[in-house]
N, C-alpha and C positions, 0 to 999 in steps of 0.2 A: 463431489463431482469436480473433476479436474478442470473442466472448461470454465467453471465460475469461481475458481480459486484466486482470490484477490490477495492472498497473504504470501506475496513474493517480495524479494529484496528491493525491487524497483520502488515500491510504495513505502519504504521505511521513512524517507523525509516527509515531515508533516505537511509541507505545502503541496506536495503531489496528492496526498490523500484528500486534503480539503478541496483542491481544484477539481478532482473527479466528482466529488459529491456536489459541489456548487454547480458545475457544468450540467450534470444530470437534472438537478432540481430547476435550474433556470430554463433548460430546454423543455422540461415538462410544463413549466408555466407558459412558455411561448406556445407550445402545442395546444394547450387549453384555451389560450387567448385567440388563437387562430382557428378555433373550433374543430380541432382534431383530438377529440377526447381519448380515443384508443391509443395514439401515440403518447398523449399526456400520461396516461396510466402506465404505459410501458416505461417511459423514462423516469417517472416518479418512483416506480418499483425498483428500477435500477439504482436510483439515488438513495433509496431507503436501504436496500441490500448492501450497497457500498458503504454507507454510514455505519450499518450494523457490523460489517466485517472490519472496518478500519478502527472504530472508536469504542465498540462495546464488547468485544471479545477478548481484550487484553493481548492482542497479538504482537504489536510492534515491540513491545518491551522485551518479550522473550526472544524474539529474532535478533533485535539489536544487541542484547547481551551475548548471545552465542556468536554473532558476527564479530563483536569486540574481542571475545575470547580467542577466536581463530586468528584475528590479526595479531594479538599479543603472542600467540604461539609461533606464528610465522616470523614475527620480529625477533623473538628470542632464539629461534633456530638459525636465523641469518647471522645474528651476533655470535652464536657459537661457532658457526662455520668461519667467520672472519678471524676469530681468536685462534682457531685450530690452524688456520693457514699462515698465521704470523709465526 
């Protein structure tokens, strides 16, 4: 499902992934404390789903390596162009 796809480049930095999971879990606890269990379950499920996608599927390593390879190829292409222009 594209609507729930969390495996995007925005979430490559670890602090962003941790922040999303922590905010969802803390908000879930807040909802349970304020006696709104439906919203507590919804935000708890969002936090669990986010944690699963971010930390247990092995996703960021594969994306980070491919992004690094793309950056290397762009850098080498730029260097080749500068050498050709000299």
